[in-house]
C-alpha positions as MATLAB code, in Angstrom:
seq = 'XXXXXXXXXXXXXXXXXXXXXXXXXXXXXXXXXXXXXXXXXXXXXXXXXXXXXXXXXXXXXXXXXXXXXXXXXXXXXXXXXXXXXXXXXXXXXXXXXXXXXXXXXXXXXXXXXXXXXXXXXXXXXXXXXXXXXXXXXXXXXXXXXXXXXXXXXXXXXXXXXXXXXXXXXXXXXXXXXXXXXXXXXXXXXXXXXXXXXXXXXXXXXXXXXXXXXXXXXXXXXXXXXXXXXXXXXXXXXXXXXXXXXXXXXXXXXXXXXXXXXXXXXXXXXXXXXXXXXXXXXXXXXXXXXXXXXXXXXXXXXXXX';
ca = [
       0.000    0.000    0.000;
       2.751    2.434    0.990;
       4.615    1.523   -2.177;
       1.554    2.343   -4.317;
       1.082    5.706   -2.603;
       4.750    6.507   -3.054;
       4.533    5.690   -6.751;
       1.411    7.851   -7.072;
       3.148   10.815   -5.463;
       6.144   10.205   -7.671;
       4.059   10.350  -10.833;
       2.126   13.370   -9.584;
       5.438   15.092   -8.889;
       6.707   14.231  -12.368;
       3.479   15.513  -13.946;
       3.577   18.759  -11.963;
       7.244   19.196  -12.766;
       6.503   18.695  -16.450;
       3.610   21.163  -16.295;
       5.740   23.782  -14.579;
       8.499   23.267  -17.143;
       5.971   23.648  -19.972;
       4.582   26.859  -18.472;
       8.069   28.292  -17.993;
       9.043   27.322  -21.521;
       5.885   28.929  -22.919;
       6.478   32.126  -20.947;
      10.081   32.156  -22.144;
       8.993   31.885  -25.769;
       6.373   34.628  -25.253;
       8.998   36.868  -23.668;
      11.453   36.333  -26.528;
       8.830   36.981  -29.234;
       7.384   40.103  -27.610;
      10.790   41.545  -26.767;
      11.928   40.996  -30.354;
       8.870   42.834  -31.702;
       9.265   45.684  -29.208;
      12.872   46.167  -30.335;
      12.200   45.951  -34.057;
      13.564   48.824  -36.145;
      11.238   50.782  -38.465;
      12.335   52.754  -41.514;
       9.841   55.620  -41.643;
       9.730   57.840  -44.754;
      10.699   61.438  -44.044;
       7.771   63.857  -44.138;
       8.802   67.453  -43.348;
       6.217   69.784  -41.838;
       6.485   73.564  -41.795;
       6.700   74.383  -38.094;
       6.106   78.056  -37.354;
       7.001   80.129  -34.305;
       3.930   82.297  -34.834;
       2.080   82.965  -31.575;
      -1.301   81.995  -33.019;
       0.070   78.636  -34.206;
       1.573   78.008  -30.762;
      -1.715   78.903  -29.046;
      -3.611   76.554  -31.349;
      -1.018   73.849  -30.731;
      -1.552   74.184  -27.002;
      -5.289   73.692  -27.472;
      -4.608   70.680  -29.681;
      -2.426   69.157  -26.959;
      -5.470   69.269  -24.702;
      -8.213   68.202  -27.106;
      -6.093   65.432  -28.628;
      -5.302   63.948  -25.217;
      -1.587   64.765  -24.863;
      -2.119   66.222  -21.395;
      -4.310   63.301  -20.395;
      -1.429   60.857  -20.894;
       1.662   63.001  -20.338;
       0.258   65.181  -17.534;
      -0.799   68.813  -17.406;
       2.836   69.941  -17.634;
       3.600   67.236  -20.232;
       6.491   65.965  -18.116;
       5.205   62.384  -18.090;
       3.397   60.307  -15.492;
       2.312   56.788  -14.537;
      -0.743   55.869  -16.643;
      -1.061   52.133  -16.009;
      -0.154   50.444  -12.740;
      -1.056   46.776  -13.049;
       2.294   44.920  -12.843;
       0.933   41.600  -14.090;
      -0.257   43.490  -17.208;
       2.093   46.462  -17.422;
       3.480   49.439  -15.582;
       3.557   52.271  -18.086;
       5.221   55.643  -17.604;
       4.805   58.254  -20.322;
       7.641   60.353  -21.709;
       8.716   63.737  -20.390;
       8.148   65.972  -23.436;
       9.832   69.050  -21.957;
      13.492   70.085  -22.364;
      14.136   69.521  -18.657;
      16.313   66.791  -17.143;
      14.881   63.451  -18.246;
      12.902   65.042  -21.091;
      13.191   64.777  -24.860;
      12.256   68.344  -25.781;
      15.820   69.612  -25.806;
      17.071   67.054  -28.317;
      14.118   66.327  -30.618;
      14.163   67.786  -34.121;
      10.978   68.586  -36.032;
      11.443   65.309  -37.912;
      11.752   63.418  -34.621;
       8.505   64.934  -33.357;
       6.693   64.079  -36.608;
       7.940   60.496  -36.593;
       7.113   59.965  -32.926;
       3.625   61.486  -33.016;
       2.388   60.077  -36.313;
       4.266   56.791  -36.411;
       5.065   55.951  -32.766;
       8.693   55.468  -33.799;
      11.574   57.128  -31.940;
      14.686   58.753  -33.427;
      16.513   55.418  -33.124;
      13.886   53.666  -35.264;
      12.543   51.679  -32.315;
       8.779   51.649  -31.632;
       7.313   53.763  -28.839;
       5.127   51.738  -26.493;
       1.477   52.761  -26.202;
       1.928   55.964  -28.226;
      -1.454   55.966  -30.078;
      -0.186   56.666  -33.584;
      -3.383   55.122  -34.973;
      -5.130   58.262  -33.667;
      -2.457   60.746  -34.738;
      -1.378   59.335  -38.116;
      -4.008   61.308  -40.018;
      -3.431   64.544  -38.144;
      -3.044   67.162  -40.868;
       0.303   68.798  -41.571;
      -1.115   72.137  -40.421;
      -2.358   70.778  -37.110;
       0.750   68.687  -36.506;
       2.985   71.687  -37.200;
       1.019   73.746  -34.660;
       1.286   70.962  -32.074;
       5.048   70.669  -32.590;
       5.408   74.463  -32.404;
       3.749   74.405  -28.992;
       5.770   71.424  -27.724;
       8.964   73.273  -28.595;
       7.962   76.116  -26.257;
       7.367   73.973  -23.170;
       9.202   75.163  -20.066;
      11.720   72.638  -18.735;
      10.524   70.253  -16.048;
      13.118   68.035  -14.412;
      11.588   64.565  -14.243;
      13.145   61.254  -15.212;
      10.259   58.804  -15.742;
      11.013   55.256  -14.573;
      11.345   52.634  -17.260;
       8.068   51.003  -18.256;
       7.700   47.249  -17.772;
       5.403   44.752  -19.450;
       4.097   41.888  -17.343;
       3.352   38.325  -18.502;
      -0.376   38.964  -18.960;
       0.354   42.153  -20.887;
       2.631   40.242  -23.257;
      -0.035   37.575  -23.795;
      -2.685   40.243  -24.453;
      -0.288   41.903  -26.890;
       0.298   38.678  -28.828;
      -3.445   37.990  -28.975;
      -4.092   41.533  -30.286;
      -6.028   42.606  -27.222;
      -3.506   45.223  -26.158;
      -2.067   47.866  -28.562;
       1.377   47.733  -27.006;
       3.235   48.605  -30.227;
       1.034   50.985  -32.275;
       3.781   51.219  -34.917;
       2.609   47.768  -36.036;
      -0.894   49.133  -36.644;
       0.202   51.929  -38.966;
       0.786   51.955  -42.716;
       3.844   54.177  -42.579;
       3.848   54.788  -46.325;
       0.298   56.187  -46.500;
      -0.399   59.813  -47.361;
      -1.256   62.388  -44.720;
      -4.354   64.172  -46.032;
      -5.118   67.727  -45.043;
      -7.934   68.305  -42.587;
     -11.346   69.252  -43.982;
     -12.248   72.921  -43.801;
     -13.247   73.703  -40.196;
     -16.982   73.984  -39.800;
     -20.068   72.258  -38.453;
     -19.883   69.397  -40.933;
     -19.814   65.613  -40.798;
     -16.402   65.595  -42.482;
     -14.804   67.902  -39.941;
     -16.499   66.059  -37.098;
     -15.027   62.795  -38.405;
     -11.563   64.373  -38.458;
     -11.894   65.645  -34.889;
     -13.219   62.288  -33.682;
     -10.109   60.308  -34.629;
      -8.893   61.018  -31.100;
     -11.729   58.826  -29.768;
     -10.997   55.599  -31.630;
      -8.387   54.376  -29.150;
     -11.133   53.680  -26.608;
     -14.367   53.634  -28.634;
     -12.995   51.681  -31.616;
     -12.769   52.347  -35.338;
     -16.545   52.001  -35.692;
     -17.265   53.925  -32.453;
     -19.280   50.989  -31.115;
     -17.425   50.900  -27.791;
     -16.839   47.805  -25.704;
     -13.838   46.675  -23.639;
     -10.935   49.111  -23.945;
      -7.836   47.406  -25.407;
      -5.180   46.956  -22.753;
      -7.262   48.456  -19.940;
      -7.401   46.823  -16.494;
     -10.342   44.406  -16.105;
     -12.097   46.672  -13.603;
     -12.434   49.493  -16.136;
     -15.947   49.921  -17.573;
     -16.380   49.369  -21.306;
     -16.315   52.394  -23.574;
     -19.727   53.651  -24.660;
     -21.333   52.819  -27.980;
     -21.468   56.214  -29.713;
     -23.588   55.115  -32.677;
     -27.210   56.324  -33.020;
     -28.626   53.189  -31.365;
     -26.053   53.181  -28.559;
     -25.538   55.032  -25.314;
     -26.308   58.446  -26.826;
     -29.591   57.490  -28.498;
     -31.703   59.641  -26.167;
     -29.290   62.578  -26.211;
     -29.570   65.729  -28.273;
     -26.890   68.202  -29.325;
     -27.324   70.343  -26.213;
     -27.049   67.278  -23.972;
     -23.812   66.293  -25.694;
     -22.171   69.701  -25.407;
     -23.246   70.090  -21.775;
     -21.866   66.653  -20.895;
     -18.537   67.431  -22.551;
     -18.329   70.669  -20.579;
     -19.398   69.348  -17.173;
     -18.723   65.595  -17.143;
     -22.374   65.014  -16.197;
     -24.673   62.954  -18.411;
     -28.283   64.010  -19.107;
     -29.547   61.557  -16.457;
     -27.502   63.399  -13.839;
     -24.855   60.683  -13.510;
     -21.160   61.565  -13.899;
     -18.946   59.934  -16.486;
     -16.675   57.210  -15.188;
     -13.207   58.333  -14.151;
     -11.800   56.768  -17.323;
     -13.731   59.126  -19.622;
     -11.366   62.073  -20.250;
     -14.084   64.606  -20.998;
     -11.759   67.386  -19.796;
      -9.733   67.004  -23.000;
     -12.816   67.629  -25.124;
     -13.511   70.696  -23.009;
     -10.783   72.381  -25.044;
     -13.014   72.178  -28.126;
     -15.166   75.101  -29.178;
     -18.941   74.736  -29.334;
     -18.753   74.583  -33.136;
     -16.163   71.776  -32.963;
     -18.346   69.810  -30.546;
     -21.346   70.384  -32.843;
     -19.320   68.944  -35.724;
     -18.413   65.893  -33.620;
     -22.072   65.443  -32.680;
     -23.107   65.701  -36.330;
     -20.583   63.020  -37.226;
     -21.710   60.697  -34.421;
     -25.319   61.021  -35.586;
     -24.226   60.004  -39.084;
     -22.738   56.688  -37.944;
     -24.308   53.377  -38.812;
     -26.462   52.164  -35.929;
     -25.350   49.131  -33.943;
     -26.521   47.079  -31.025;
     -26.444   49.250  -27.893;
     -23.959   48.525  -25.127;
     -23.356   49.755  -21.614;
     -20.358   51.988  -21.154;
     -18.897   55.145  -19.815;
];
């Protein structure tokens, strides 16, 4: 009897040992593959933009940095901050964009800014983690030039952001395309950069302004789980006519973007960065609303 039990424990031990070895081997392979992709070099075509030092361009660039979400990720002073603190997934610190100690502003050329913002590729050709180039790739030359003009005027802030780290679950989510860890892979770097439509209360201009929303709400604006977000985050709202905004009108939309309070009196979730859209003018918000109303209806979903 004792001999049988001993043999059983022996085989259980062998099986567990084999399982642990398999798990470690799998994690090792995942680590090697993801690290290789994160260190891949990209050859991005040069695309000069005419950056002006004109005060009006700089002022517009500052507003763009707010409405396009730069301050939401990099902080109000754009000196970088911790934006994701879930070690098993990732611990992500954003870049210090100022010319202070630890920042890139003092050494970036106009070409470096263009490549980093539109392509999520650094001066060394390596991809920038989590930089949402899929939202910025189609930023017009005029708008991008204004944004760069403003970034070049930032006062120095001494801050050396810690190095970001990607946990095992984050690497698995990345490989299964559930986490946009390397946005450079999602971009056709050879595509043209069209100019923005003429500003106005039009569907076309609203579509252009709304590209900053696709990172959370998706290419079709139907919402759902936010790629790479912690599991306790609420899903993004469905912004199509049959979704979360179906009982809203234009006034409701503008008021919510200004106050963070929905028409039913409930606040947006903390993950909804309505403060960035607060930088938009009423006419810009009207254009966004017009575009959202033009979307193809989908099944409604709950969301922020």
